[in-house]
N, CA and C of each residue as an Amber inpcrd file, in Angstrom:
protein
   249
  32.2430000 -11.3920000 -36.6880000  32.3560000  -9.9550000 -36.8080000
  33.7930000  -9.4980000 -36.5630000  34.5000000 -10.1360000 -35.7120000
  35.8340000  -9.7140000 -35.3440000  36.8420000  -9.7740000 -36.4750000
  36.7500000 -10.8070000 -37.3100000  37.7410000 -10.9880000 -38.3690000
  37.6700000  -9.8750000 -39.4090000  36.4910000  -9.5050000 -39.8630000
  36.4120000  -8.4470000 -40.8700000  36.7840000  -7.0950000 -40.2660000
  36.4970000  -6.8990000 -38.9810000  36.8760000  -5.6480000 -38.3240000
  38.3890000  -5.5180000 -38.2540000  39.0560000  -6.6180000 -37.9850000
  40.5150000  -6.6090000 -37.9450000  41.0900000  -6.3280000 -39.3270000
  40.4480000  -6.8380000 -40.3580000  40.9490000  -6.6590000 -41.7180000
  40.7900000  -5.2270000 -42.2230000  39.7120000  -4.5440000 -41.8280000
  39.5020000  -3.1890000 -42.3390000  40.0450000  -2.1070000 -41.4120000
  40.4290000  -2.4780000 -40.2140000  40.8680000  -1.4670000 -39.2470000
  42.0450000  -0.6060000 -39.7290000  43.0040000  -1.1340000 -40.5050000
  44.0820000  -0.2540000 -40.9610000  43.6220000   0.8420000 -41.9190000
  42.4310000   0.6840000 -42.4950000  41.9590000   1.6270000 -43.5060000
  41.0000000   2.6840000 -42.9670000  40.5250000   2.5240000 -41.7510000
  39.4620000   3.3930000 -41.2310000  39.9310000   4.8370000 -41.0630000
  41.1110000   5.0610000 -40.5630000  41.6110000   6.4250000 -40.4240000
  41.7220000   7.0960000 -41.7860000  42.1820000   6.3660000 -42.7730000
  42.2950000   6.9310000 -44.1220000  40.9280000   7.3030000 -44.6820000
  39.9140000   6.4920000 -44.4060000  38.5600000   6.8170000 -44.8630000
  38.1230000   8.1460000 -44.2700000  38.3760000   8.3280000 -42.9840000
  38.0340000   9.5960000 -42.3380000  38.7990000  10.7490000 -42.9700000
  40.1010000  10.5850000 -43.1580000  40.9110000  11.6590000 -43.7130000
  40.5180000  11.9900000 -45.1490000  40.1400000  10.9920000 -45.9240000
  39.7210000  11.2260000 -47.3070000  38.3970000  11.9730000 -47.3450000
  37.3920000  11.4910000 -46.6330000  36.0660000  12.0970000 -46.7690000
  35.9600000  13.4310000 -46.0410000  36.8860000  13.7290000 -45.1110000
  36.8360000  15.0030000 -44.3950000  37.8560000  16.0060000 -44.9330000
  38.5420000  15.6710000 -45.9970000  39.4970000  16.5720000 -46.6190000
  38.7510000  17.7990000 -47.1490000  39.2660000  19.0130000 -46.9100000
  38.5670000  20.2230000 -47.3510000  38.3380000  20.3060000 -48.8600000
  39.1440000  19.6190000 -49.6410000  38.9330000  19.6190000 -51.0940000
  37.9150000  18.5650000 -51.5260000  37.8730000  17.4580000 -50.8120000
  36.9880000  16.3490000 -51.1780000  35.5790000  16.5200000 -50.6180000
  35.4610000  17.0280000 -49.3840000  34.1670000  17.1180000 -48.6920000
  33.0870000  17.8040000 -49.5270000  33.3210000  19.0170000 -50.0810000
  32.2480000  19.6410000 -50.8690000  31.9180000  18.8700000 -52.1430000
  32.9310000  18.3020000 -52.7720000  32.6710000  17.5180000 -53.9840000
  31.8460000  16.2760000 -53.6750000  32.1610000  15.6490000 -52.5600000
  31.4930000  14.4120000 -52.1900000  30.0580000  14.6510000 -51.7460000
  29.8830000  15.5160000 -50.7490000  28.5600000  15.6730000 -50.1490000
  27.6510000  16.6320000 -50.9160000  28.2010000  17.6670000 -51.5420000
  27.3610000  18.6090000 -52.2830000  27.3000000  18.3000000 -53.7680000
  28.3480000  17.6920000 -54.3020000  28.3810000  17.4160000 -55.7220000
  27.9530000  16.0210000 -56.1160000  28.1270000  15.0650000 -55.2240000
  27.8390000  13.6740000 -55.5830000  26.6380000  13.1040000 -54.8310000
  26.6080000  13.2540000 -53.5330000  25.5790000  12.5950000 -52.7210000
  24.2970000  13.4320000 -52.6130000  24.3970000  14.7260000 -52.4310000
  23.2500000  15.6440000 -52.3160000  22.2360000  15.2400000 -51.2390000
  22.6200000  15.0840000 -49.9740000  21.6280000  14.6720000 -48.9750000
  20.5580000  15.7250000 -48.7020000  20.8640000  16.9950000 -48.9260000
  19.8630000  18.0490000 -48.6780000  18.6960000  17.9930000 -49.6440000
  18.8810000  17.3700000 -50.7760000  17.8090000  17.2300000 -51.7520000
  16.6720000  16.3660000 -51.2130000  16.9880000  15.4720000 -50.3020000
  16.0190000  14.4880000 -49.8190000  15.4640000  14.8130000 -48.4370000
  15.6020000  16.0480000 -47.9770000  15.1820000  16.4000000 -46.6150000
  13.7010000  16.1320000 -46.3810000  12.8500000  16.4250000 -47.2920000
  11.4080000  16.2450000 -47.1180000  10.9000000  14.9070000 -47.6580000
  11.7970000  14.0270000 -48.0330000  11.4070000  12.7400000 -48.6010000
  11.3480000  11.6720000 -47.5150000  10.4590000  10.6990000 -47.6690000
  10.3470000   9.6440000 -46.6490000  11.5480000   8.6990000 -46.6060000
  12.3270000   8.6720000 -47.6650000  13.4770000   7.7660000 -47.7000000
  14.7910000   8.4760000 -47.3830000  14.7360000   9.6020000 -46.6600000
  15.9450000  10.3420000 -46.3090000  16.9070000   9.4940000 -45.4740000
  16.4040000   8.8640000 -44.4340000  17.2850000   8.0980000 -43.5400000
  17.8950000   6.8930000 -44.2520000  17.1220000   6.0710000 -44.9650000
  17.7700000   4.9680000 -45.7040000  18.7710000   5.4730000 -46.7460000
  18.4610000   6.6000000 -47.3860000  19.3810000   7.1730000 -48.3750000
  20.6910000   7.5920000 -47.7090000  20.5910000   8.2590000 -46.5680000
  21.7980000   8.7010000 -45.8580000  22.6220000   7.5180000 -45.3570000
  21.9590000   6.4960000 -44.8690000  22.6780000   5.3030000 -44.4070000
  23.3760000   4.6140000 -45.5780000  22.6460000   4.4480000 -46.6860000
  23.2270000   3.7920000 -47.8600000  24.3780000   4.6050000 -48.4450000
  24.2170000   5.9130000 -48.5170000  25.2900000   6.7300000 -49.0740000
  26.5040000   6.7530000 -48.1430000  26.2870000   6.7250000 -46.8340000
  27.4090000   6.6700000 -45.8950000  28.1710000   5.3540000 -46.0190000
  27.4430000   4.2620000 -46.1690000  28.0910000   2.9620000 -46.3690000
  28.8690000   2.9520000 -47.6810000  28.2770000   3.5300000 -48.7360000
  28.9630000   3.5920000 -50.0330000  30.2400000   4.4230000 -49.9450000
  30.1890000   5.5500000 -49.2460000  31.3770000   6.3850000 -49.0740000
  32.4360000   5.6280000 -48.2780000  32.0250000   4.9140000 -47.2450000
  32.9590000   4.1390000 -46.4340000  33.6320000   3.0530000 -47.2690000
  32.8460000   2.3200000 -48.0340000  33.3990000   1.2440000 -48.8710000
  34.3180000   1.8190000 -49.9490000  33.9200000   2.9350000 -50.5620000
  34.7730000   3.5660000 -51.5740000  36.0720000   4.0640000 -50.9500000
  35.9960000   4.6260000 -49.7610000  37.2030000   5.0810000 -49.0730000
  38.1420000   3.9420000 -48.7470000  37.5800000   2.8200000 -48.3140000
  38.4100000   1.6350000 -48.0630000  39.0680000   1.1730000 -49.3600000
  38.3210000   1.2050000 -50.4490000  38.8930000   0.8240000 -51.7450000
  40.0210000   1.7410000 -52.1790000  39.8390000   3.0350000 -52.0050000
  40.8830000   3.9990000 -52.3640000  42.1370000   3.7760000 -51.5200000
  41.9470000   3.5930000 -50.2250000  43.0980000   3.3790000 -49.3440000
  43.7750000   2.0380000 -49.6240000  42.9950000   1.0030000 -49.9170000
  43.5870000  -0.2930000 -50.2550000  44.4230000  -0.1620000 -51.5260000
  43.8900000   0.5510000 -52.5200000  44.6230000   0.7560000 -53.7660000
  45.9010000   1.5570000 -53.5220000  45.8130000   2.6030000 -52.6970000
  46.9910000   3.3900000 -52.3660000  48.0520000   2.5340000 -51.6770000
  47.6300000   1.7050000 -50.7400000  48.5640000   0.8350000 -50.0260000
  49.1910000  -0.1880000 -50.9730000  48.3970000  -0.7360000 -51.8810000
  48.9230000  -1.7180000 -52.8330000  49.9470000  -1.0870000 -53.7640000
  49.6610000   0.0990000 -54.2680000  50.6060000   0.7900000 -55.1470000
  51.8640000   1.1620000 -54.3750000  51.7070000   1.6210000 -53.1520000
  52.8620000   1.9730000 -52.3220000  53.7430000   0.7480000 -52.0510000
  53.1290000  -0.3770000 -51.7310000  53.8940000  -1.6060000 -51.5010000
  54.6190000  -2.0470000 -52.7690000  53.9310000  -1.9470000 -53.9020000
  54.5220000  -2.3360000 -55.1700000  55.7190000  -1.4450000 -55.4950000
  55.5500000  -0.1270000 -55.3170000  56.6540000   0.7940000 -55.5820000
  57.8240000   0.5540000 -54.6310000  57.5200000   0.3020000 -53.3760000
  58.5850000   0.0230000 -52.4090000  59.3640000  -1.2260000 -52.7960000
  58.6590000  -2.2530000 -53.2370000  59.3250000  -3.4860000 -53.6620000
  60.1900000  -3.2380000 -54.8910000  59.7000000  -2.4410000 -55.8280000
  60.4690000  -2.1370000 -57.0370000  61.7230000  -1.3380000 -56.7020000
  61.5730000  -0.3490000 -55.8180000  62.7220000   0.4680000 -55.4380000
  63.7450000  -0.3730000 -54.6930000  63.2670000  -1.2250000 -53.7920000
  64.1800000  -2.0860000 -53.0200000  64.9320000  -3.0460000 -53.9410000
  64.2490000  -3.5930000 -54.9450000  64.9130000  -4.5350000 -55.8360000
  65.9490000  -3.8280000 -56.7030000  65.7140000  -2.5750000 -57.0700000
  66.7030000  -1.8360000 -57.8640000  67.9030000  -1.4240000 -57.0140000
  67.6820000  -1.1650000 -55.7390000  68.7940000  -0.7980000 -54.8590000
  69.6870000  -2.0040000 -54.5660000  69.0930000  -3.1910000 -54.5640000
  69.8580000  -4.4030000 -54.2590000  70.8070000  -4.7870000 -55.3790000
  70.5840000  -4.2610000 -56.5420000  71.4330000  -4.6290000 -57.7060000
  72.7730000  -4.0370000 -57.6300000
């Protein structure tokens, strides 16, 4: 358990900042996930758990992609400055 926690720990703050952003929050929870639709359904709790895990994994993916692009751009800029 420790190894995967260490690997994803740099991305956890970004996941929080992404999903709690005032522009993203309504789109995510009201436009995409719709948890209020399932309030009277027996599968509300599994649905909420699964959707929370999906949002977490998607947030990690977005942050990983952002970090990869940032690293790539930094390397490109550094190589052009060295010339």
